[in-house]
C-alpha positions, -999 to +999 in steps of 0.1 A: +000-001-002+030+022+008+042+021-030+007+025-043+004+060-021+037+075-026+042+060-062+009+048-085-016+077-067+009+107-077+013+091-113-023+085-119-032+124-107-008+138-131-019+116-160-054+121-151-045+163-146-031+164-181-060+148-200-086+170-182-061+199-186-056+194-226-075+170-239-051+142-242-018+132-226-030+113-200-013+079-214+020+096-228+025+108-193+011+078-171+024+048-193+059+052-192+058+059-154+036+035-142+054+010-168+086+015-146+069+010-116+043-019-121+055-034-153+037-031-191+010-057-188-008-042-156+002-007-167-017-007-200-051-018-189-050+004-155-039+038-184-068+026-206-100+024-177-085+056-165-090+072-199-124+064-205-132+075-174-117+110-182-135+109-216-168+101-203-166+132-174-155+157-200-181+147-225-210+151-204-204+189-203-189+195-239-203+170-259-221+195-283-187+203-296-179+171-309-168+168-348-191+140-353-180+130-387-143+131-383-149+109-353-170+084-371-146+080-396-114+077-372-135+053-349-145+028-380-108+024-392-092+025-354-111-010-350-092-024-375-059-014-358-070-029-320-065-066-329-034-060-343-022-040-311-034-066-283-013-092-301+016-071-301+012-067-268+008-103-257+033-115-283+059-091-286+092-086-263+084-060-233+115-044-240+108-041-277+075-025-265+090-004-243+116+011-270+084+017-295+063+034-269+098+058-260+102+064-295+062+078-301+065+096-269+096+115-280+084+120-320+054+133-306+068+156-281+092+174-308+067+171-333+047+193-306+075+219-292+085+225-327+052+225-347+065+219-378+042+231-412+031+200-425+004+198-455-030+209-442-059+185-444-090+199-461-113+169-457-117+131-442-098+114-470-068+101-448-087+092-418-083+057-422-043+061-422-047+078-385-073+057-371-055+025-381-021+038-364-046+051-336-062+013-328-028-001-328-011+020-307-037+021-282-043-016-277-006-021-275+001+008-252-026+030-248-009+060-268-040+064-295-036+101-289-007+111-311-020+103-348-054+116-341-041+146-321-019+150-354-048+144-375-071+168-357-039+195-359-037+189-397-076+194-401-076+226-386-099+224-358-106+257-334-094+247-299-130+242-283-136+217-312-105+201-307-107+193-271-145+185-276-140+158-306-107+141-290-130+133-262-159+121-285-128+097-301-112+083-271-144+074-253-158+049-277-126+036-290-111+037-256-140+015-244-133-011-272-099-011-265-109-017-227-131-046-236-101-058-258-081-058-228-107-081-211-108-104-235-073-107-237-072-120-200-055-085-194-079-073-165-063-091-137-071-083-098-043-059-095-055-037-125-091-036-109-080-030-074-055-002-087-083+014-103-108+014-080-086+029-057-077+054-078-112+064-089-114+092-061-077+108-071-087+107-109-122+126-105-104+151-083-076+159-109-105+160-136-121+188-119-090+206-113-078+202-147-110+218-159-106+245-140-067+249-148-076+244-184-097+279-184-066+298-165-035+291-173-012+303-207-020+272-228+012+276-254+036+283-228+023+253-204+023+228-236+059+235-243+070+230-207+047+197-205+061+181-240+101+190-226+092+171-198+078+140-220+108+139-243+125+132-207+106+108-197+105+092-233+144+094-231+145+078-194+124+047-204+145+044-235+177+046-213+162+021-185+148-003-216+185-007-228+203-011-194+176-038-188+188-058-223+222-053-212 
């Protein structure tokens, strides 16, 4: 219990606070830290349950701002990627998976820091590509956010629609991923106990994140978060390499 209160709960709180504040990022904050603390097979389904809790809570208030067409297309193609991601989680060596997770975190964070001017998407014709990638990354590493966040950036959604649409996507896809985790035997007793004990902290973080979202200078705080994520990704990669050597 001591390790739960001093290690797992703070990580859960920070991850949920990040999700509520920015609309995404809980898995990218929580996964590398929880993977090091309790192992990837426990961290993945736990973060998945945290994510759908946050999405449902946020959508209760902001569901009217969801871009339904984009969400629908992304969800359809995400479903195809979920079985592949679960297969990777159960069959691929954990060190390889951690290395991939570290690469995704660092790459995405650098993208958000430097904000390169990629081509813009005028329609949803490439939704299949981003949806498939999201399903694979979400089922295997609970990082289905990066492809969808990049997609929303390229589509040019305004901030309010961006945050709400992400939740409109994360809730159903996160629920499907969680069901996949359950069917795949990943909902173990430690996962469910940790989730139940963490739920009050998650709800408090969601409430506080909503208030922070309306008060802080977002652009500056974003950069601080992504610099922190780059450091986390590098630390996870170093930890993985050391375990192999």
